[in-house]
C-alpha positions as CSV (number, residue, x, y, z in Angstrom):
1,M,4.2,-21.6,25.5
2,N,3.7,-17.7,26.3
3,K,1.8,-16.1,23.2
4,K,2.9,-12.6,22.1
5,T,-0.1,-10.3,22.5
6,Y,-1.3,-7.9,19.7
7,A,-3.8,-4.8,20.0
8,I,-5.4,-4.0,16.6
9,A,-5.8,-0.3,15.9
10,G,-8.1,-0.2,12.7
11,L,-10.5,-2.7,11.3
12,S,-9.6,-2.1,7.7
13,V,-10.2,-5.0,5.3
14,R,-6.6,-5.3,4.8
15,G,-6.0,-5.3,8.5
16,I,-8.5,-8.1,9.1
17,Y,-7.7,-10.5,6.2
18,A,-3.8,-10.0,6.0
19,F,-3.2,-9.7,9.8
20,I,-5.9,-10.5,12.6
21,L,-7.2,-13.8,10.6
22,P,-3.8,-15.4,10.4
23,L,-3.2,-14.6,14.2
24,L,-6.4,-16.2,15.1
25,G,-5.6,-19.3,12.9
26,R,-8.3,-18.2,10.3
27,A,-5.9,-17.5,7.3
28,S,-7.8,-16.6,4.1
29,S,-6.7,-16.1,0.4
30,F,-4.1,-13.6,1.5
31,G,-2.0,-16.2,2.6
32,N,-2.2,-19.8,4.2
33,N,-0.6,-19.1,7.5
34,D,-1.6,-19.8,11.2
35,F,0.2,-18.1,14.0
36,S,-2.5,-18.7,16.7
37,A,-0.3,-20.8,18.7
38,T,2.2,-18.2,19.4
39,S,0.2,-15.0,18.9
40,S,-3.2,-13.5,20.8
41,V,-5.1,-10.5,20.1
42,V,-6.1,-8.8,23.4
43,A,-8.1,-5.7,22.0
44,V,-9.2,-3.8,19.0
45,V,-9.4,-0.1,18.8
46,E,-12.0,1.1,16.2
47,P,-13.9,4.3,15.9
48,D,-16.9,2.3,14.6
49,E,-18.3,0.1,17.4
50,A,-21.0,-1.6,15.2
51,R,-18.2,-2.5,12.6
52,A,-16.3,-4.0,15.6
53,R,-18.9,-5.8,17.3
54,H,-20.2,-7.5,13.7
55,F,-16.6,-8.5,13.2
56,C,-16.4,-9.9,16.8
57,E,-19.6,-11.8,15.6
58,V,-18.4,-13.0,12.5
59,V,-15.1,-14.6,13.9
60,G,-16.8,-16.0,17.1
61,R,-14.5,-13.8,19.7
62,D,-15.5,-11.2,22.1
63,F,-12.7,-8.9,21.9
64,P,-12.5,-5.9,24.1
65,I,-13.2,-2.8,21.9
66,Y,-12.1,0.6,22.5
67,R,-12.4,3.9,20.8
68,P,-9.5,5.9,19.2
69,E,-9.5,8.4,22.3
70,E,-9.2,5.4,24.6
71,F,-6.0,4.0,23.1
72,G,-3.8,5.0,26.0
73,R,-6.4,3.4,28.6
74,M,-6.3,0.2,26.2
75,L,-2.7,0.0,26.5
76,T,-2.8,0.2,30.2
77,E,-5.7,-2.4,30.7
78,R,-4.7,-4.7,28.0
79,S,-0.9,-4.5,28.1
80,P,-0.4,-5.5,24.6
81,E,3.4,-6.2,23.6
82,A,2.9,-4.9,20.1
83,V,0.1,-2.7,18.2
84,I,-0.7,-3.3,14.7
85,V,-1.9,-0.2,12.8
86,T,-4.3,-1.1,10.1
87,G,-6.9,2.0,9.8
88,P,-6.9,4.5,7.3
89,D,-3.8,6.4,6.6
90,F,-4.4,9.4,8.5
91,T,-4.9,7.5,11.7
92,H,-1.5,5.9,11.6
93,H,0.7,8.9,13.3
94,D,-1.2,9.1,16.4
95,Y,-1.5,5.2,17.0
96,I,2.3,4.8,16.4
97,V,3.6,7.6,18.4
98,G,1.2,6.6,21.0
99,A,2.1,3.1,21.4
100,L,5.9,4.0,20.9
101,R,5.7,6.2,23.9
102,G,3.7,3.6,25.8
103,G,6.8,1.3,25.4
104,R,5.0,-0.8,22.5
105,N,6.4,-2.2,19.3
106,V,4.5,-1.3,16.2
107,V,3.7,-3.1,13.1
108,T,2.0,-0.8,10.5
109,E,0.7,-1.1,7.3
110,K,1.9,1.1,4.6
111,P,2.1,4.1,4.1
112,M,3.6,4.7,7.5
113,V,2.1,8.1,7.8
114,I,0.8,10.8,5.3
115,S,3.3,13.5,5.6
116,S,7.1,14.2,5.9
117,A,6.2,16.0,9.2
118,Q,4.4,13.0,10.6
119,A,7.3,10.8,9.4
120,R,10.1,13.0,11.3
121,S,7.7,12.6,14.4
122,V,7.8,9.0,14.2
123,L,11.4,8.9,13.6
124,G,11.8,11.0,16.7
125,A,9.4,9.0,19.0
126,E,11.3,5.8,18.0
127,K,14.6,7.4,18.8
128,E,13.5,8.3,22.3
129,S,11.9,4.8,22.6
130,R,13.2,1.3,23.5
131,S,10.4,-0.1,21.0
132,R,10.7,-0.5,17.3
133,V,8.4,0.2,14.1
134,F,8.0,-2.6,11.6
135,M,6.9,-1.5,7.9
136,A,4.9,-3.9,6.2
137,H,6.1,-3.0,2.7
138,N,5.2,-6.3,1.2
139,Y,6.1,-5.7,-2.3
140,R,9.6,-6.6,-1.5
141,Y,8.3,-10.0,-0.4
142,M,6.9,-11.2,-3.9
143,P,9.0,-14.1,-5.1
144,L,9.6,-12.2,-8.2
145,M,11.1,-9.4,-6.4
146,Q,13.0,-11.6,-4.2
147,K,14.5,-12.9,-7.4
148,L,15.1,-9.7,-8.8
149,K,17.0,-8.3,-5.8
150,G,19.1,-11.6,-5.8
151,L,20.3,-10.9,-9.2
152,L,21.1,-7.2,-8.3
153,L,23.0,-8.4,-5.5
154,E,24.9,-10.7,-7.8
155,E,25.8,-7.6,-9.9
156,K,24.1,-9.1,-12.6
157,V,23.7,-5.8,-14.7
158,G,26.9,-4.5,-12.9
159,R,26.6,-1.0,-11.5
160,V,22.9,0.2,-12.0
161,T,22.9,3.3,-14.1
162,N,19.0,3.9,-14.9
163,V,15.7,2.2,-13.9
164,E,12.3,2.7,-15.6
165,F,9.5,1.8,-13.6
166,T,5.9,2.0,-14.8
167,Y,2.8,0.9,-12.6
168,N,-0.8,0.5,-14.0
169,L,-3.8,0.1,-12.3
170,D,-6.8,-1.3,-14.5
171,T,-10.1,0.2,-14.5
172,F,-11.5,-1.9,-11.6
173,H,-8.8,-1.4,-9.0
174,G,-7.9,2.1,-10.0
175,S,-11.2,3.6,-9.9
176,S,-11.9,1.9,-6.4
177,Y,-9.7,4.4,-4.8
178,F,-11.9,7.3,-5.9
179,F,-15.3,6.0,-4.1
180,R,-13.2,5.1,-0.9
181,W,-12.0,7.2,1.7
182,N,-8.5,7.5,-0.3
183,R,-10.0,10.1,-2.7
184,E,-9.4,12.8,-0.2
185,R,-5.9,14.3,0.5
186,R,-6.5,15.0,4.1
187,N,-7.2,11.2,4.5
188,S,-4.4,9.5,2.5
189,G,-1.9,12.1,1.5
190,G,-3.0,11.5,-2.0
191,L,-2.0,8.4,-4.1
192,N,1.2,9.9,-4.5
193,I,1.6,8.7,-0.9
194,H,-0.7,6.1,-0.4
195,K,0.0,4.0,-3.4
196,C,3.2,5.2,-4.9
197,C,5.0,4.8,-1.6
198,H,5.0,1.1,-2.4
199,H,6.6,1.5,-5.5
200,F,9.2,4.0,-4.2
201,D,10.3,1.6,-1.3
202,L,10.6,-1.2,-3.8
203,I,12.9,0.8,-6.0
204,N,14.9,2.0,-3.1
205,W,15.2,-1.2,-1.7
206,L,16.2,-2.9,-5.1
207,L,19.0,-0.1,-5.3
208,A,19.8,-0.1,-1.8
209,D,19.6,3.8,-2.1
210,H,17.1,6.4,-2.1
211,P,17.1,9.9,-4.0
212,E,18.6,13.0,-3.3
213,T,16.3,14.9,-5.5
214,L,13.2,14.6,-7.6
215,C,11.0,16.5,-9.8
216,A,7.2,15.3,-10.8
217,F,4.0,16.2,-12.7
218,G,0.7,15.0,-12.0
219,R,-3.0,15.3,-13.2
220,R,-6.4,14.3,-12.5
221,N,-7.7,13.0,-15.7
222,Y,-10.4,10.2,-15.1
223,Y,-11.9,10.8,-12.0
224,G,-13.6,13.8,-10.0
225,P,-16.0,16.3,-11.5
226,D,-14.2,16.4,-14.8
227,G,-13.4,13.0,-15.2
228,A,-12.9,12.0,-18.9
229,H,-15.8,9.5,-19.2
230,R,-18.1,11.1,-16.7
231,P,-21.6,10.9,-18.6
232,R,-23.4,14.0,-19.2
233,G,-26.8,15.2,-20.6
234,A,-27.2,16.7,-23.9
235,G,-26.3,20.2,-22.8
236,G,-23.4,19.0,-20.9
237,E,-25.1,18.9,-17.5
238,A,-24.2,16.5,-14.8
239,L,-26.8,13.6,-14.3
240,D,-28.1,12.4,-11.1
241,P,-26.4,9.5,-9.4
242,T,-28.5,6.7,-10.9
243,E,-28.3,7.9,-14.5
244,T,-24.4,8.6,-14.1
245,K,-23.9,4.9,-13.1
246,K,-26.3,3.5,-15.8
247,N,-24.0,5.5,-18.5
248,C,-20.7,4.9,-16.7
249,P,-18.2,2.7,-18.4
250,Y,-16.5,1.9,-15.2
251,F,-19.8,0.8,-13.5
252,Q,-21.1,-1.2,-16.5
253,K,-18.1,-3.1,-16.9
254,H,-17.3,-4.0,-13.3
255,Y,-20.6,-3.7,-11.2
256,A,-23.6,-3.6,-13.5
257,E,-24.2,-7.4,-12.9
258,N,-24.2,-7.4,-9.1
259,F,-25.3,-3.8,-8.2
260,R,-28.3,-1.7,-9.0
261,P,-27.2,1.8,-10.3
262,E,-30.0,3.2,-8.1
263,S,-28.4,1.8,-5.0
264,N,-25.5,3.5,-3.1
265,E,-23.4,0.1,-2.5
266,I,-20.6,-0.8,-4.8
267,S,-18.4,-3.4,-3.2
268,T,-15.0,-3.8,-4.3
269,G,-15.5,-7.7,-3.4
270,W,-12.6,-8.0,-1.2
271,D,-14.3,-8.3,1.9
272,E,-15.9,-11.8,2.1
273,F,-17.5,-11.2,5.6
274,R,-19.2,-8.0,4.1
275,I,-18.9,-6.2,7.4
276,A,-20.7,-2.9,7.0
277,Y,-18.6,0.3,7.8
278,D,-21.5,2.9,8.1
279,L,-19.5,5.2,10.1
280,Q,-16.9,5.6,7.3
281,Y,-19.4,5.1,4.3
282,P,-23.0,6.5,5.6
283,P,-25.3,4.3,3.5
284,D,-27.5,7.5,3.1
285,E,-24.7,9.6,1.4
286,P,-24.3,8.7,-2.2
287,R,-20.6,8.8,-3.3
288,Y,-18.9,8.1,-6.7
289,I,-15.9,8.5,-8.8
290,Y,-17.0,11.7,-10.0
291,D,-17.9,13.4,-6.8
292,D,-16.7,17.2,-6.1
293,V,-14.8,16.2,-2.9
294,I,-12.1,14.4,-5.1
295,D,-8.9,16.3,-4.9
296,I,-6.2,13.8,-5.6
297,E,-4.5,13.0,-9.0
298,D,-5.0,9.8,-10.9
299,T,-1.8,10.2,-13.2
300,Y,1.9,10.6,-12.2
301,G,5.3,11.0,-13.8
302,A,8.6,11.6,-12.0
303,L,12.3,11.6,-12.5
304,M,14.5,10.9,-9.5
305,E,18.1,11.3,-9.0
306,Y,19.7,8.8,-6.6
307,R,22.7,9.3,-4.4
308,R,24.9,6.7,-6.0
309,G,24.1,7.9,-9.5
310,A,21.2,6.1,-10.6
311,I,18.7,8.2,-12.6
312,V,14.9,6.7,-12.0
313,T,12.0,7.5,-14.2
314,Y,8.5,6.6,-12.7
315,S,5.1,6.7,-13.9
316,C,1.9,5.5,-12.2
317,N,-1.4,5.5,-13.9
318,F,-5.1,4.8,-12.2
319,S,-7.0,3.8,-15.3
320,T,-5.5,1.6,-17.8
321,P,-6.9,-1.6,-19.7
322,W,-4.4,-4.0,-17.7
323,E,-2.9,-4.1,-14.4
324,G,0.5,-4.7,-13.6
325,F,4.1,-3.4,-13.9
326,V,7.0,-3.0,-16.1
327,I,10.6,-2.4,-14.9
328,G,13.7,-2.0,-17.0
329,I,17.0,-1.9,-15.2
330,N,20.0,-0.8,-17.0
331,G,23.6,-1.3,-15.9
332,T,27.2,-1.4,-16.8
333,K,26.9,-5.1,-17.8
334,G,23.5,-5.2,-19.4
335,R,19.8,-4.7,-19.0
336,I,17.1,-6.7,-16.8
337,E,13.4,-6.2,-18.0
338,V,10.7,-7.5,-15.7
339,A,6.9,-7.6,-16.8
340,H,4.0,-8.5,-14.4
341,H,0.2,-8.5,-15.4
342,S,-2.5,-9.6,-13.1
343,N,-6.3,-9.2,-12.7
344,P,-7.3,-7.9,-9.4
345,D,-11.2,-7.8,-10.2
346,P,-12.8,-10.1,-7.8
347,T,-16.5,-8.9,-8.6
348,G,-17.2,-11.8,-11.0
349,K,-17.2,-9.8,-14.2
350,L,-13.8,-11.3,-15.2
351,V,-12.1,-14.5,-14.8
352,R,-9.6,-14.5,-12.0
353,A,-6.2,-15.4,-14.0
354,T,-2.8,-16.3,-12.5
355,P,-0.6,-13.5,-12.9
356,D,1.8,-13.3,-15.7
357,A,5.6,-12.6,-14.9
358,K,9.0,-12.9,-16.5
359,I,12.4,-11.6,-15.9
360,V,14.8,-11.2,-19.0
361,F,18.3,-10.3,-18.8
362,Y,20.1,-8.8,-22.1
363,P,23.9,-8.6,-21.8
364,L,25.3,-5.3,-22.7
365,F,27.0,-6.8,-25.8
366,G,24.4,-9.0,-27.3
367,G,22.4,-12.1,-26.3
368,R,19.1,-12.9,-24.2
369,E,18.7,-14.9,-21.3
370,E,15.1,-15.6,-19.7
371,I,15.0,-16.2,-16.0
372,G,12.7,-18.4,-14.2
373,V,10.5,-16.6,-11.8
374,P,9.4,-18.5,-8.6
375,T,5.9,-18.7,-7.7
376,T,4.0,-19.4,-4.3
377,Q,0.6,-19.1,-2.9
378,G,-0.9,-16.2,-1.0
379,G,-1.8,-12.6,-1.3
380,H,0.0,-10.1,-3.3
381,D,1.3,-12.8,-5.6
382,G,2.9,-14.7,-2.8
383,A,4.4,-11.8,-0.8
384,D,1.9,-11.9,2.2
385,P,2.8,-15.2,3.5
386,F,6.6,-14.2,3.5
387,M,6.0,-11.1,5.2
388,Q,3.6,-12.4,8.0
389,R,6.4,-15.1,8.9
390,D,8.8,-12.4,9.3
391,L,6.6,-10.3,11.5
392,F,4.8,-13.0,13.6
393,R,7.5,-15.6,13.7
394,E,11.0,-14.8,13.2
395,Q,12.8,-13.4,10.4
396,S,14.6,-16.0,8.1
397,D,18.2,-16.1,7.0
398,G,17.1,-15.5,3.5
399,S,15.0,-12.5,4.5
400,R,18.0,-11.1,6.3
401,R,20.2,-11.7,3.2
402,L,17.9,-9.7,1.0
403,G,16.9,-7.1,3.7
404,L,13.4,-7.9,3.2
405,M,12.1,-6.4,6.5
406,A,11.6,-2.5,6.2
407,T,12.5,-0.2,8.8
408,S,10.8,2.9,9.9
409,Y,13.4,5.1,8.4
410,Q,12.9,3.3,4.8
411,G,9.1,3.9,5.5
412,A,9.6,7.5,6.2
413,V,11.6,7.9,3.0
414,A,8.9,6.4,0.9
415,V,6.4,9.0,2.5
416,C,8.6,11.8,1.8
417,Q,9.2,10.7,-1.6
418,G,5.4,10.7,-2.0
419,E,5.1,14.2,-0.5
420,G,8.0,15.3,-2.7
421,I,5.8,14.1,-5.7
422,F,3.1,16.4,-4.9
423,R,5.1,19.5,-3.8
424,S,7.0,19.2,-7.1
425,L,4.0,18.8,-9.3
426,S,2.3,22.0,-7.3
427,T,5.2,24.2,-7.5
428,K,7.0,23.0,-10.6
429,Q,10.2,22.7,-8.6
430,T,12.6,20.0,-7.8
431,V,12.3,18.8,-4.2
432,S,15.3,17.6,-1.9
433,L,14.7,14.6,0.1
434,R,17.1,16.0,2.6
435,D,15.0,18.9,3.4
436,L,11.9,16.5,3.9
437,L,13.6,14.2,6.3
438,G,15.5,17.1,8.3
439,E,17.8,16.0,10.9
440,H,16.7,12.3,10.5
441,Y,18.4,12.0,6.9
442,A,20.8,9.2,7.0
443,V,23.9,8.8,4.8
444,E,23.4,5.1,4.3
445,Q,20.1,3.5,4.2
446,G,21.4,0.1,4.9
447,H,19.4,-2.3,2.7
């Protein structure tokens, strides 16, 4: 059997565990899938050669390693059929466009890119190419969300009139973005793109629609130099890094048992291999969640008007007591409420718990119906295994029926919504999605 060949562009933790290891037959806690019989990794593109070499040692494979500027040469020498893009967000555009122009398909982790200009560039390159971009918007694949989408297709609530969507990140997960590369807008586009695009794509997919206009507000409340819980001296002065951590409630809750405050190491606990990334995070450069370089928000609220008439209220918060989401969907026949709580902290301070999820339907004129929530093993509450099978085997009939596999256009829309959030909170003006998508704006999104 001929194996489909892949090149990996970016050795992120997510890229390693959710994409590379399953292709090597080394599936981890992110999903119990083995695609090694039909897939082969032929090259790695990574700016940190030491990290790439360490990864090769850990998995026992001697992959050809290329630097980002050697991407074109890699395509010629290794001839991958597809490129998997899983580096930091700011690297996505060049890899995607380069692969498309080189005649290769692309699988890209979210967000597709970090600006509306880059999104338009990708859509234009794909239009000129015979190749395609496949978006890894995995939230659609959660069994909970598949069930919810099915209920909406059955018109359980009738015509949707309003959606209330709140996503909370707890003090472990939320704070982690503020000592990682995401904390600078030039790298991530802000969490309004990096994280919120997940949620925007999910809402768009559930409604089979996307907004015409939006308005938003945002603040940085918890992190950065003026963070609400930043420890200070008696005179209000900033403390040195060690004293800051000793007195910081985030550090004390999640890291104090495993890391010394005087060290510069704070691991999220998501990388079982502990592969160093000294190029990205130089060990001699202290970093923490109150640093001056932080220029992104940690609190968002938005109002979006969808083309078919639904009004969506959205909030996202990066420092809350619990992690999860609450969704309310109102329609002409009733209301569906979805609640999901999880515990993403793997550092050992908290006991890892099974996510608590439920769906309740309230008919418009009385009654209550609790709807069973299917569960399955695998990363992101069972989403990753379904998504991996669609990407690396073939799309199932159920996936086609629900429209689970996200297109480049849908990825672009989610990015544009994220940029729209920042534009609106910066200008206090409404933003048009048509303006951000330009000539690529489509009348029908096609979920």
